[in-house]
N, C-alpha and C positions, 0 to 999 in steps of 0.2 A: 644503490638508488631504489632497489625494489624494497628494502626495508623501510626506507624512508617513506615510500609511496604509501605502503600498507599502515605506517604510522599516521599519516596525514588522514588517510580514509577512516582509521579507527577513531581519530579525534571528532570527527563529525559525528560518527555514530554516538559517541560519548555525550556529547552536547545536547541530544534529543533523548536521553534515558529519562523515564518518568519520574526517577529519583531527583533529577535535577529540575523537573519543571512544576510538579504538582504542588509544591510548598507556596508558590506564589498565588495559588487560586484555592486552596483549602487551609483553613486556620482554626483552632479551637480556644475559646478563651475560657475563664471559669464559668460564667452564666451564658455564653453565647458561642455559636460557630460562625464563621465567615466563609461563604462561598461566592467565588467570582466576584469579591468586593462587597456584597451584600451581608448585613449582619443580622443574624435571626437569634434572639433570645431563646434559650431552651424551652421556655415556658409558651412560647408563642407557636411551636408547632409539635407535632404527635412523633412522627418516626422519620427516620432516614433511610432510604433504600437504595441499593447500588446495583444498577444493571449495565451491560455493555458487551461489546463484541469486537473482536479484531487481533491481529497478530501481537499487538503490544498491550493487550488489556489485561493480561494476567499480571504483569510489571506495575500497570496503572492501578489495579485492584490492591495490590500489595501495599503500594505506597499510599492509596487513599485508606485503607485500613489502619496504616501506621500513623496517619495523621488524626484521623477522625476517631479511631479506637471503637469504644463501647457507645458512642454516639450513632453508630450505624445498628439498624435493628437487624436487617437482614439483606443479603444480596447474591447475585449471581450471574457471572461473565461467562463469555464463550470465546476460546482462543484456538488456535491451530494445534494440531497434534505435535507433542514435544515442546510446547512453549509455557506448559503448566509451572507456576512456583507455588510455594507452600503459604496458604492464607489460613486464618482462622475463623472469620464470620462471613466471609464472602465465598461462595462456592464457585469452583472453576471447572467448567466443562470443556472438553476439547472435541473439535470436529474438523472436516476435511476443507483443504484449500487448495486449488481453485476451483476445483469441481466438489458441490456440496455432496454429504452423505446423509444418512438417516439419523445420524446424531446431531446434526446439524438442525434437522426437524424437531428432535426431541428438545433441543435447546431452546428453540423459539417457544415452544409449548412450556417450557418451565419457566421460561422468562415472564410468559403471559400469565403463567399460574401465579407468580409472584405479585405481579401487577395487580392482580384481582384483590390483593390485601390491602392496596393503596387507598388512601382517600384525599380528599382535597385539604387535610391539615397535615398532610405528609410532604416531604421533599424527596424527589427522585433525582439520584445524581447518575447521568449516563455516560459511561466511559467508551469512547469510540477512537478505533485507529482502522487502518487499511486492512483490508481482507474480510471485514465483516458482511460483505455483500455475500459471501459463500459461507461463511462460518454461521451466519444466522439464515438458516434455509427454511421458509414457510412455503407450503404448496397448496395453492387454491383448490377447493374441493373437486373442480373440474379436471383437474390435471394430476399427472402422476409423479414422482420424483424422478424416475427414469426419464421421464420427457424433459423435467427441468434441467437435470444434470446433462442430457444431451445438447440442450439448448446453451446452456453456459459453455459447454465444451467447443460448440461450433463457434460462438461469439470470440472465445478465447483465441482460437486458431485463424480468425478470419482478417487479422489485422486492423479490427475496429479499435478506437481509442477507448480508454477507460469511460469516458463521458457517455460514449455510444452504448458501450456495453451495460453501464448502469442504467441507461434510460431503459433499455429491455427488462433489466432485472427487476427495476421499480415497479413495472407494469405487469410482473408476473408473482406479486406479493401483497400481502395485507397489512405488512409493518414499514417496509421500506417506502421512501418518497413521502415522509412525514406523517405515515399512518400510524406508526408506534404510539404518538401522542393520544391518539383515541382510546387508547388501553390505560392511560394514566390518571384517569377519573378525575381531572382537574387539579391536581398536586402541581406544585412548584417544579419545574423539570430543568435542571441544568446540565447542559451537555458539553464535556470536556474532552476535544478532540486533537488527536495528533493527525497531522493533514499528510495524505500520500497522493494527492492529485495536483497537477498544474494549476497554478492560479488559487489554490485554496478553496475551490468552489464547494461551499457546504452541501449542496444538494447532489454533489457528486460523490464526495467522500463516504464509504461505506452504503452508498446508495441513499443518503440522507434520510435515515429512518425518524429525525426528531426536528425536521426544519421543511419549510414549504418546498414544493416540488414546482420547477419550472417546465417540465416536460409533459407529455401528453402520450396516450395510446396510439395516436398518429404518429408522433415523433418515433416511437418504439418500433411500429410497423415499417417505417421508412428505413430505420437502421437495418432491418431484415432484408430488405429489398436493395439497399446500397451495397450491401456484401454478397449479394446473391445467394442468399441463404434460404430463400423461399422453398425451393424444390427439396431442400434436405431437412428442413425443420420439422418436427413431428406435427402431426395434423391438429392434435389438440390445441397446441400452442398457437397457431395460426387462427383457429377459430376463437381461441380466449381473446386474442388481441383485436379480431374483428368484432366481438362483442363490446369490447371497450370503446372501440371507435363508435359504434352504434349508439352507445349510451346505455347498455344493458348491463355494464358493470360499473361501478361509480370510479370517478377519476380521483387521481391523488389530490389531497389538497394544497391549494396554491396560497400566494402571498397575500395577506391581509385576511386570512381566514381566522375566526375566534380561537380556534382551536390552540393557535399558539401564543395566546395573550399571556400564558403563565410560564413562558419558557426562555431561557437565556442560553446562548450557545457561544463558546469560546474557543478559537483555536490556540491550542498551548506549545505546539512546536510544528515546524514544517522544514520543507528542504533548505530553505535560505539559511536558517539556523545553523544546520549541519555544514553548509558549504563555508559560512565564515569563521566556525571553529575549526575547519579543514585549513582554510587559509591560514589562521593564526599559527596554528603548528608547522605551516610550511614556512612561513617567515621566521618561526624560532629556529628551524633547522637550515636557514641560510639561503633560502630560495626567494627569487623575485615571483611575484604571484598575480595572477590574472583569473578573476572569476568572469566567465561569460554570463551576461545577463539573461540571455534568451533561455528559456526552458526548454528541455529535449523532450518534444512531443510526436516527432515524425517517424518516418520509417527507420528502423534500426540501421540498416546498412548504408542509407543516406547520410544518417547522424553521424555514423562512426567516420565516413569518408571525409566530412565537413571538419570533424574534430582533429584527425590527421594533418589535414591541410593548414588549419589554423596553427597547430602545434609546431609543426615543421617550418611554417613560412613566419614564424614570429620574428622579430627583427630587434627587438628589445633586450634589456640586459638579460645575461644568463647567470647561472642556470635558472630556468623558469619552470615554475608548476603552475599550469593552467587546470581550472576546476570548473565543471560544468554539471547541473543536475537537472532530473526529470525522469521521464518514463516514457521510452520510444515504443513504437508498435512493431509487432512482427508477426507477419503472415506466414505459418508454420507449413512446410513441404516436406516430403519425404518421412522416414521413420527414424531418425536420429533423437539424439537426446541432447538437451540443453537449456538455455534461457536467453532472454532478450541481452542481458549483460554479457555472458560467455560469447553470444553471437556478435556483439559489438566488437569485442575485444579480437575475436577471430578475424572479422572483416578488417579492423586495425592491421592485424598481422599480415593479411593479404597486401594491403596496400604497401606496408613496409617492404615487403619482398619485391613488389613492382617498382618501389623507388631504389631497389638495390642499396638499401641501408646499410649492407654489410662491406659495401666497397667505400664507406666513409668511415671517419673516426667519431662520429657522433654518438654519444651515449645517451640512451633513452628508456624509460619505463612507462607503461600505459596499464591502467587498471579501469574498470567497470564493475561495480558491484551495487547489490540490492541493500539498502540500509537496514532491512528486516532479516538479513541473514541467509535467504533463500532466493535462487533464481531459477524460475521455471519448476518443472517437476523433478529437481535434482538436490543434492545435498551440498550443492555449492552456492556460495553467496556471488561469485562471478568468476573472473579471470585476471591475472595480472602478468603482463609479458615485458620482456626486455631484449637486448641483443642476443643473449643465451638462447633465447627461445626460438629465434628467427633461425639461428645457426642451428639448433638442434633439429628444428623441422627440414630444413634442406640437408643436413648431413644424412637423416634417417629417410629421406624422400618421402615425407609424408605430403599426402595431396590435400593442400589446404582449399583448393577450390571444391573438391568431392566433398569435403567435410560441410563446407558451406551450402552447397546445393542440397544436402541431405539434412541440414540443421543438426549437425552432430558435434557441436564445439566441445561438449563435455568430454567425448573420448578422444579427441586430439590433445586436449589439454590434460585429460588424466594421464596420457602417454608422456608429455613433456614435463609433467610436474607443475603445471600453472594455474591449475584450479585454486581460486581464493575461497577458503572454507573456513568459516567463523563460527558455524551453530546460529541458533535462534539468537538475536541481538536484543529481543523484548523493546523494539521500537520499530518504526515503519515510516520514513518520509521520502518514498520514491528511492531513485538511483543517483549514485554518485559516479562522476567520470573524472579521472585525474590522469593528466599528462605529465612528464617530467622531460625536459631535454638539457642536456649538459654540455 
């Protein structure tokens, strides 16, 4: 069953690879190029430039270059360390995620430097995937990188949703929240996006660098207050947000702004596409299937308990494979190592222990993994467990509860051999949770 569940998970990842997606949006003819369904004669524009950022952007750049070839004048994209692929015309930089580093700042400066060459007769293709909020890091002149890093780290560990985190990020930047378009000099801008957020909200993905922003400085400050970060936030950050609220710093551009009149934005992949592909493979392996329509957005522990309850209370035909997607929130305490997917599976393991599952003949397997191949600050994608895992923890007296309290799922699953490790997948459409009961 464990082999099956990993095959099902991998099918979801394979369906949202840039190589499977970009050919629908980019085409070359003898005398023209097509971008997002719009046809441009080569004599009607001057140059095509490619920019972008995200965990999947290197593979996106590779495919874009493969399709458009010499039609590309120049390009530069930024991805996470270890995600680089070989390209010829598009330069690939690597920077840090989820807390930005100096290379992320350099990457933004290099991107803006390239955009200085762009004119209104050019086309800019902006490739975006999740992770860009950190990988592209610009620091307003009143702030320091250290203060921005500290703020990002506090937000990530606070339990705030990605929407809330990115509201703050957008208001500590001069390119996020639609502001990147200000540097495109009136060129046609096509944004091709792999979505990694619930409901595919365009102004949340990568902090929405090329789309109107619906949030304000006031909203950003309210996030800080909601998660009780006011006392730990760097003073310079609080001061900067307060200046924005008072109108001393320009607000991000909103819907209806003329700035966006030459922009087209397309989501080319999302979590739903991955779920459907996973379901197709599960059916081919002989499982009944159920996709849970609700996207996971709540607390990791609560969501894991709900998933286990649904899986083991299922009364339909079996064996059953239940699939869900999303991105839970995790408020980190303790000094352990792990990520939300590993924590999700560890909570599931604790629930199975409480249910005395070893006293039954039921066979099961449970997996939760990040489609980008990384889960938190670890080399694991997530974790996958079955009856043997539960038996292993009990026989070796591994204190599941202690590992949960310390948010140390990685070290427990490292001992039991249940870490799911794929390496960088070159895509990113949130997380997938899969449960099988036979």
